[in-house]
Each structure stands twice: as structure tokens, then as C-alpha cells.
C-alpha positions in Angstrom: 104.4 100.5 108.5 106.2 97.3 107.9 104.3 94.1 108.6 105.3 91.3 111.0 104.4 87.7 111.3 103.0 86.7 114.7 103.6 83.4 116.5 100.3 81.9 115.3 102.1 81.3 111.9 101.6 77.7 110.8 104.5 77.7 108.3 102.2 77.0 105.4 104.8 78.5 102.9 102.3 80.7 101.0 103.5 84.1 102.1 107.2 83.8 101.1 106.6 83.4 97.3 103.8 86.0 97.3 106.0 88.8 98.6 107.2 91.0 95.6 110.0 92.5 97.7 111.5 89.2 98.9 111.0 90.5 102.5 109.8 87.2 103.9 112.1 84.3 104.9 112.0 81.3 107.2 113.1 82.1 110.7 114.0 79.7 113.4 110.4 78.7 114.2 108.2 80.8 111.9 108.4 82.9 108.9 109.7 86.5 109.4 109.5 89.8 107.6 112.5 92.0 107.0 111.2 95.5 107.8 113.8 97.1 105.6 112.3 95.3 102.6 108.6 95.4 103.5 106.6 98.1 101.7 103.2 96.5 102.5 103.2 95.9 98.7 102.9 99.7 98.0 104.0 100.2 94.4 103.2 96.6 93.5 99.6 95.8 94.7 96.6 97.4 96.3 96.9 95.2 99.4 99.7 93.3 101.2 100.0 90.0 99.5 101.1 88.1 102.6 97.9 89.2 104.3 95.9 88.3 101.2 97.2 84.7 101.1 97.6 83.9 104.8 95.1 81.3 106.0 95.5 82.2 109.7 95.8 86.0 109.4 99.1 86.3 111.2 100.6 89.1 109.0 99.9 92.2 111.0 101.2 95.8 111.1 104.3 96.1 113.2 103.6 98.9 115.8 107.4 99.4 116.2 107.8 100.3 112.6 105.3 103.0 111.8 105.6 104.3 108.2 103.2 106.3 106.1 102.4 105.6 102.5 105.0 108.2 101.3 107.7 106.4 103.2 106.6 103.0 101.9 106.6 104.3 98.4 110.1 105.8 98.8 111.3 102.4 100.1 109.6 100.8 97.0 111.6 103.1 94.7 114.8 102.4 96.5 114.3 98.6 96.4 113.2 98.5 92.8 115.7 101.1 91.5 112.9 103.0 89.8 112.8 106.8 90.0 110.1 108.5 92.0 107.5 110.4 89.9 
């Protein structure tokens, strides 16, 4: 499932450059994650990088965007232009 950033975000700026899919951007008040670009770092890393670097643990699964690993991997291939195995 795509991740989301909750309102406890402190705008520390560490998540945006850590995202390999460029899914994170500054919103009106806090950072936001574009669910169309979020793969939870599947295909890039073993864990979501925004979660790994967030000092307040505000990057959480988005219950409105449930995706399994196969769907996340397909999104990764679409975003990177790499053929699926």
C-alpha cells in the first residue's frame, strides 16, 4: 500500500530526498506522498526510506490505498521503465 505522511510531520526535510521515486513533495503545511509514485521502495530498498529516516515516525501505511507487493513491484517497473522479470 502507498504510504502517507500524518499531521505530526515536523517538516524536517529528510524524507523528500530519501525517496527514490520522487513521490514526496512539500504540501501546504506538511510533506505529502503522491500515492501514484509510492512503491514503499519495493524494487529499490528492503524498507521504505521515508520511514527509515523520519525522526517522528509520521510515514505510515495509507489504509485507503491498499496494494500488495506484486502491485507495488508492477508500479516500480512502470515508474522506472524496466521490464518485469
